[in-house]
C-alpha positions as CSV (number, residue, x, y, z in Angstrom):
1,X,143.4,-57.5,59.3
2,X,140.9,-54.6,59.7
3,X,141.4,-53.3,56.2
4,X,140.2,-56.4,54.4
5,X,137.2,-56.7,56.7
6,X,136.2,-53.1,56.1
7,X,136.7,-53.5,52.3
8,X,134.4,-56.5,52.3
9,X,131.7,-54.6,54.3
10,X,132.0,-51.6,51.9
11,X,131.7,-53.9,48.9
12,X,128.7,-55.6,50.4
13,X,127.0,-52.2,51.0
14,X,127.7,-51.1,47.5
15,X,126.3,-54.4,46.1
16,X,123.2,-54.0,48.2
17,X,122.7,-50.5,47.1
18,X,123.1,-51.5,43.4
19,X,120.8,-54.6,43.7
20,X,117.8,-54.4,41.5
21,X,114.3,-54.5,43.1
22,X,112.5,-57.7,42.3
23,X,109.4,-57.1,40.2
24,X,106.3,-59.2,39.4
25,X,103.3,-59.0,37.0
26,X,101.7,-56.2,39.0
27,X,104.5,-53.8,37.8
28,X,103.8,-54.2,34.1
29,X,101.1,-53.8,31.4
30,X,101.3,-55.0,27.8
31,X,100.1,-54.2,24.3
32,X,100.5,-57.1,21.8
33,X,99.6,-57.0,18.1
34,X,100.1,-59.8,15.6
35,X,99.8,-59.1,11.8
36,X,98.1,-60.7,10.0
37,X,95.6,-61.4,12.8
38,X,94.2,-65.0,12.4
39,X,92.8,-67.8,14.5
40,X,95.3,-70.3,12.9
41,X,98.6,-70.0,11.1
42,X,100.4,-72.4,8.8
43,X,104.0,-73.4,8.3
44,X,105.8,-70.7,6.3
45,X,103.3,-67.9,7.1
46,X,105.1,-64.6,7.6
47,X,104.0,-62.7,10.7
48,X,104.9,-59.5,12.4
49,X,104.7,-59.0,16.2
50,X,104.5,-55.7,18.0
51,X,105.2,-56.3,21.7
52,X,105.2,-53.3,24.0
53,X,105.9,-53.3,27.8
54,X,104.5,-50.4,29.8
55,X,104.9,-49.5,33.5
56,X,101.7,-50.4,35.3
57,X,101.6,-47.1,37.1
58,X,103.6,-43.9,37.4
59,X,105.5,-45.3,40.3
60,X,106.5,-48.3,38.2
61,X,108.2,-46.1,35.6
62,X,111.4,-46.0,37.7
63,X,111.1,-49.6,38.8
64,X,111.0,-51.3,35.4
65,X,114.3,-49.7,34.4
66,X,117.6,-50.2,36.2
67,X,119.2,-48.6,39.2
68,X,122.0,-46.0,38.9
69,X,125.0,-47.6,37.3
70,X,123.1,-50.9,37.1
71,X,120.8,-51.4,34.1
72,X,118.0,-54.0,34.1
73,X,118.4,-56.5,31.2
74,X,115.4,-57.7,29.3
75,X,115.9,-60.9,27.2
76,X,113.8,-62.2,24.3
77,X,113.7,-65.5,22.4
78,X,111.7,-66.6,19.3
79,X,111.4,-69.9,17.3
80,X,110.3,-68.0,14.2
81,X,112.4,-68.7,11.1
82,X,114.5,-65.9,9.7
83,X,113.7,-63.5,12.6
84,X,114.6,-59.9,12.4
85,X,113.3,-56.5,13.5
86,X,114.1,-53.7,15.9
87,X,113.6,-52.8,19.5
88,X,113.3,-49.4,21.2
89,X,113.3,-48.0,24.7
90,X,111.5,-44.6,25.3
91,X,112.6,-42.5,28.2
92,X,110.5,-39.3,29.0
93,X,111.5,-36.1,27.2
94,X,113.9,-37.6,24.8
95,X,113.8,-39.6,21.5
96,X,113.5,-43.4,21.8
97,X,116.7,-45.4,21.8
98,X,116.3,-47.8,18.8
99,X,118.3,-50.7,17.5
100,X,117.9,-53.3,14.7
101,X,118.5,-57.0,15.4
102,X,118.6,-60.4,13.6
103,X,118.5,-63.8,15.2
104,X,116.4,-65.9,17.5
105,X,117.5,-64.2,20.7
106,X,118.6,-60.7,21.8
107,X,118.8,-58.6,24.9
108,X,118.0,-55.0,25.8
109,X,119.7,-53.0,28.7
110,X,117.2,-50.6,30.1
111,X,119.0,-48.0,32.1
112,X,118.1,-45.8,35.1
113,X,116.8,-42.4,33.9
114,X,115.9,-39.3,36.0
115,X,116.0,-35.6,35.4
116,X,114.4,-34.3,38.6
117,X,114.3,-30.6,37.6
118,X,112.1,-31.4,34.6
119,X,110.2,-34.2,36.3
120,X,111.4,-36.8,33.8
121,X,112.2,-40.1,35.2
122,X,111.9,-43.8,34.5
123,X,110.7,-45.6,31.3
124,X,107.8,-44.8,29.1
125,X,107.8,-48.1,27.3
126,X,110.0,-50.9,25.9
127,X,109.0,-52.0,22.3
128,X,110.0,-55.1,20.3
129,X,109.0,-55.3,16.6
130,X,109.6,-58.8,15.3
131,X,109.1,-60.3,11.9
132,X,109.6,-64.0,11.0
133,X,108.1,-67.1,9.4
134,X,106.1,-69.8,11.2
135,X,108.1,-73.0,11.8
136,X,106.9,-76.6,11.1
137,X,105.2,-78.8,13.7
138,X,104.5,-82.5,13.9
139,X,101.2,-81.9,15.7
140,X,97.8,-81.3,14.1
141,X,97.5,-78.1,16.1
142,X,100.2,-76.6,18.3
143,X,100.1,-73.6,20.5
144,X,103.4,-72.0,19.7
145,X,105.1,-69.4,21.9
146,X,106.5,-67.1,19.2
147,X,108.0,-64.6,21.6
148,X,109.3,-65.3,25.1
149,X,110.3,-62.4,27.4
150,X,112.2,-62.5,30.6
151,X,114.0,-59.8,32.6
152,X,116.6,-59.5,35.3
153,X,115.2,-59.7,38.8
154,X,111.6,-60.1,37.4
155,X,109.6,-63.1,38.6
156,X,109.1,-66.0,36.1
157,X,106.0,-65.5,34.1
158,X,105.6,-61.9,35.0
159,X,106.2,-60.8,31.4
160,X,103.6,-62.1,29.0
161,X,104.6,-64.3,26.1
162,X,103.1,-64.2,22.6
163,X,101.4,-67.4,21.4
164,X,99.8,-68.4,18.2
165,X,98.0,-71.6,17.0
166,X,99.8,-73.4,14.2
167,X,98.0,-76.0,12.0
168,X,99.7,-78.8,10.2
169,X,97.1,-80.0,7.5
170,X,99.4,-83.0,6.6
171,X,99.4,-84.2,10.2
172,X,95.6,-83.8,10.3
173,X,95.1,-86.0,7.2
174,X,97.6,-88.5,8.3
175,X,95.9,-89.0,11.7
176,X,92.5,-89.1,10.1
177,X,93.5,-91.8,7.7
178,X,95.4,-93.7,10.4
179,X,92.3,-93.8,12.6
180,X,90.1,-94.9,9.7
181,X,92.5,-97.8,9.0
182,X,92.7,-98.8,12.7
183,X,89.0,-98.8,13.1
184,X,88.5,-100.9,9.9
185,X,91.3,-103.3,11.0
186,X,89.7,-103.8,14.4
187,X,86.4,-104.6,12.9
188,X,87.9,-106.9,10.3
189,X,89.8,-108.9,13.0
190,X,86.6,-109.6,14.8
191,X,84.7,-110.5,11.6
192,X,87.5,-112.8,10.4
193,X,87.4,-114.8,13.6
194,X,83.6,-114.9,13.8
195,X,83.4,-113.0,17.1
196,X,80.2,-111.1,17.8
197,X,80.4,-107.4,18.9
198,X,78.2,-104.3,19.2
199,X,78.3,-102.6,15.8
200,X,76.8,-99.4,17.3
201,X,80.0,-98.4,18.9
202,X,81.9,-98.8,15.6
203,X,79.3,-96.7,13.8
204,X,79.7,-94.0,16.4
205,X,83.4,-93.9,15.8
206,X,82.9,-93.7,12.1
207,X,80.5,-90.8,12.5
208,X,83.0,-88.9,14.6
209,X,85.7,-89.4,11.9
210,X,83.3,-88.3,9.2
211,X,82.3,-85.2,11.1
212,X,86.0,-84.4,11.8
213,X,86.8,-84.7,8.1
214,X,84.0,-82.2,7.3
215,X,85.3,-79.7,9.8
216,X,88.8,-80.1,8.5
217,X,87.7,-79.4,4.9
218,X,85.7,-76.3,6.2
219,X,88.8,-74.9,8.0
220,X,87.2,-75.5,11.5
221,X,90.5,-76.9,12.8
222,X,89.7,-76.6,16.5
223,X,86.5,-78.6,16.1
224,X,88.2,-81.1,13.9
225,X,90.9,-81.6,16.4
226,X,88.5,-82.2,19.3
227,X,86.5,-84.7,17.3
228,X,89.7,-86.6,16.3
229,X,90.7,-86.7,20.0
230,X,87.3,-88.2,20.9
231,X,87.6,-90.6,18.0
232,X,91.1,-91.6,19.1
233,X,89.8,-92.4,22.6
234,X,86.8,-94.3,21.3
235,X,88.8,-96.4,18.8
236,X,91.4,-97.1,21.4
237,X,88.7,-98.5,23.7
238,X,87.2,-100.5,20.8
239,X,90.6,-101.9,20.0
240,X,91.2,-102.8,23.6
241,X,87.8,-104.4,23.8
242,X,88.3,-106.3,20.6
243,X,91.7,-107.6,21.8
244,X,90.0,-108.7,25.1
245,X,87.2,-110.5,23.2
246,X,89.7,-112.2,20.8
247,X,92.1,-113.1,23.6
248,X,89.4,-114.6,25.8
249,X,87.9,-116.5,22.9
250,X,91.1,-118.2,21.8
251,X,92.2,-118.7,25.5
252,X,88.9,-120.5,26.2
253,X,89.3,-122.8,23.2
254,X,92.9,-123.7,23.9
255,X,92.1,-124.2,27.7
256,X,89.3,-126.6,26.8
257,X,91.5,-128.6,24.4
258,X,94.3,-128.8,26.9
259,X,91.9,-130.1,29.6
260,X,90.8,-132.8,27.2
261,X,94.5,-133.6,26.4
262,X,95.3,-133.8,30.1
263,X,92.5,-136.3,30.6
264,X,93.5,-138.4,27.7
265,X,97.1,-138.5,28.9
266,X,96.1,-139.6,32.3
267,X,94.0,-142.4,30.8
268,X,96.8,-143.3,28.4
269,X,99.2,-143.7,31.3
270,X,97.0,-146.4,32.9
271,X,96.4,-148.2,29.5
272,X,100.1,-148.3,28.7
273,X,101.0,-149.6,32.1
274,X,98.5,-152.5,31.5
275,X,100.6,-153.5,28.4
276,X,103.8,-153.9,30.3
277,X,105.6,-156.9,29.1
278,X,104.5,-156.6,25.5
279,X,106.9,-155.7,22.7
280,X,105.1,-152.4,22.1
281,X,105.3,-151.2,25.7
282,X,108.7,-149.5,25.4
283,X,107.8,-147.6,22.2
284,X,104.3,-146.6,23.6
285,X,105.9,-145.4,26.8
286,X,108.4,-143.3,25.0
287,X,105.7,-141.7,22.8
288,X,103.6,-141.0,25.9
289,X,106.6,-139.3,27.7
290,X,107.2,-137.1,24.7
291,X,103.6,-136.0,24.5
292,X,103.4,-135.5,28.2
293,X,106.5,-133.2,28.1
294,X,104.9,-131.2,25.3
295,X,101.6,-130.9,27.2
296,X,103.4,-129.6,30.3
297,X,105.2,-127.0,28.3
298,X,102.0,-125.8,26.6
299,X,100.2,-125.7,29.9
300,X,102.9,-123.5,31.3
301,X,102.6,-121.1,28.3
302,X,98.8,-121.1,28.6
303,X,99.1,-120.2,32.3
304,X,101.3,-117.2,31.2
305,X,98.5,-116.2,28.8
306,X,96.0,-116.3,31.6
307,X,98.2,-114.0,33.6
308,X,98.3,-111.5,30.7
309,X,94.5,-111.6,30.7
310,X,94.3,-110.9,34.4
311,X,96.7,-107.9,34.0
312,X,94.5,-106.5,31.2
313,X,97.3,-107.0,28.6
314,X,94.9,-108.4,26.1
315,X,96.9,-107.7,22.9
316,X,99.9,-109.6,24.4
317,X,97.6,-112.4,25.5
318,X,96.1,-112.8,22.1
319,X,99.6,-112.6,20.4
320,X,101.0,-115.4,22.7
321,X,97.9,-117.5,22.2
322,X,98.2,-117.4,18.5
323,X,101.8,-118.5,18.8
324,X,100.8,-121.8,20.5
325,X,97.5,-122.4,18.8
326,X,98.9,-124.8,16.1
327,X,101.0,-126.6,18.6
328,X,98.0,-127.3,20.8
329,X,95.9,-128.7,17.9
330,X,98.9,-130.8,16.7
331,X,99.3,-132.2,20.2
332,X,95.6,-133.0,20.3
333,X,96.0,-135.0,17.1
334,X,99.1,-136.8,18.3
335,X,97.5,-137.7,21.6
336,X,94.4,-139.1,19.9
337,X,96.6,-141.1,17.5
338,X,98.5,-142.6,20.4
339,X,95.2,-143.3,22.2
340,X,93.9,-145.1,19.2
341,X,97.1,-147.2,18.9
342,X,97.0,-148.1,22.6
343,X,93.3,-148.9,22.5
344,X,93.8,-151.2,19.4
345,X,96.6,-153.1,21.2
346,X,94.5,-153.3,24.4
347,X,91.5,-154.6,22.5
348,X,93.6,-157.4,20.9
349,X,94.4,-158.6,24.4
350,X,97.9,-157.3,24.0
351,X,98.9,-160.5,22.1
352,X,101.8,-160.0,19.7
353,X,102.3,-163.2,17.6
354,X,105.9,-162.4,16.6
355,X,106.8,-161.6,20.2
356,X,105.2,-164.8,21.4
357,X,106.8,-166.8,18.7
358,X,110.2,-165.5,19.7
359,X,109.6,-166.3,23.4
360,X,108.6,-170.0,22.7
361,X,111.0,-170.6,19.8
362,X,113.2,-173.0,21.8
363,X,110.3,-175.1,22.8
364,X,109.0,-175.3,19.3
365,X,112.3,-176.4,18.0
366,X,112.6,-179.1,20.7
367,X,109.2,-180.4,19.9
368,X,110.0,-180.4,16.2
369,X,113.2,-182.4,16.9
370,X,111.4,-184.9,19.1
371,X,108.8,-185.4,16.4
372,X,111.5,-185.8,13.8
373,X,113.3,-188.3,15.9
374,X,110.1,-190.3,16.5
375,X,109.3,-190.2,12.8
376,X,112.8,-191.5,12.0
377,X,112.6,-194.3,14.6
378,X,109.2,-195.4,13.3
379,X,110.4,-195.3,9.7
380,X,113.5,-197.3,10.7
381,X,111.4,-200.0,12.5
382,X,109.0,-200.4,9.6
383,X,111.9,-200.8,7.2
384,X,113.5,-203.4,9.4
385,X,110.3,-205.4,9.7
386,X,109.8,-205.2,6.0
387,X,113.3,-206.6,5.5
388,X,112.7,-209.5,7.9
389,X,109.5,-210.4,6.0
390,X,111.4,-210.5,2.8
């Protein structure tokens, strides 16, 4: 039992002895060169990157390499297209160790190095020379990390990355035209519905877009991007405001009509009840019930639209209001039509000749028969008297 325990302890001590010291940004310095050197790059541009890691001080020369029998691994990644190049590690007093590479990722094992009698120890530098083409981006401007470096037992972010700004002119033009169209559509929606608004805000947005377009044509991409961002925010606010105005406008109109319909229906209920007993009563009551059901359904939908307004969801409120607009106006016409019909019946005293005729038909027939009988008897008596005189 003692042997396994001793073996584990020995292995633990060996592992501890071989463990790499954890490094941070204070242990490194860097030299980074990009060729050609430009403020902005475009899709397909070929660039060359020279990336050199140095020890920050003489004491760091040993630290940035590995320990005896345990090299420190440096890893690199790039999004460049068709990447290739070479890397080299320079130790004191000897030629640099150099190796070509191809591909988007590669690693370098930096070994422990020390020749005490000559005073050579540690690492002079680690160099990566990378060539590749700038990839595409969907954004107008994107800060692209073209070379990312990490290392074993080195804190995250301690090794600088290489970044460039990539411009997509097509995305710039697409966004510019999209914003122009959105601004024009927002203004047109308000004009079409006859809603008043502050034209000054629309003019400010148009001026921003015009200025951004000039910067874009002049190659001032950073300025153009900032102005487009400002225009995006302003147009978004204008669109939201326009939706609010439009939604409140149509909601107010529909609410007013529904209030009028509700009042008419309440009055109709009373008028129709007064016609109870007439032939039209059943038909009028059925029409009233149908209209009342439609009104209740529309009032429920109108209440939902009011909730959208309270929540600030103006676009949805307007969309839902437009869906029921025709139904509300149609209901208004139908209620007014029924109201006119009931009023006409009420004004005529509710008398229906045909209905009354049917109700008293038996009496009319009886009277007719009596009259016919009386006429027959009278005629018979006159004939008999005439016969006697003859």
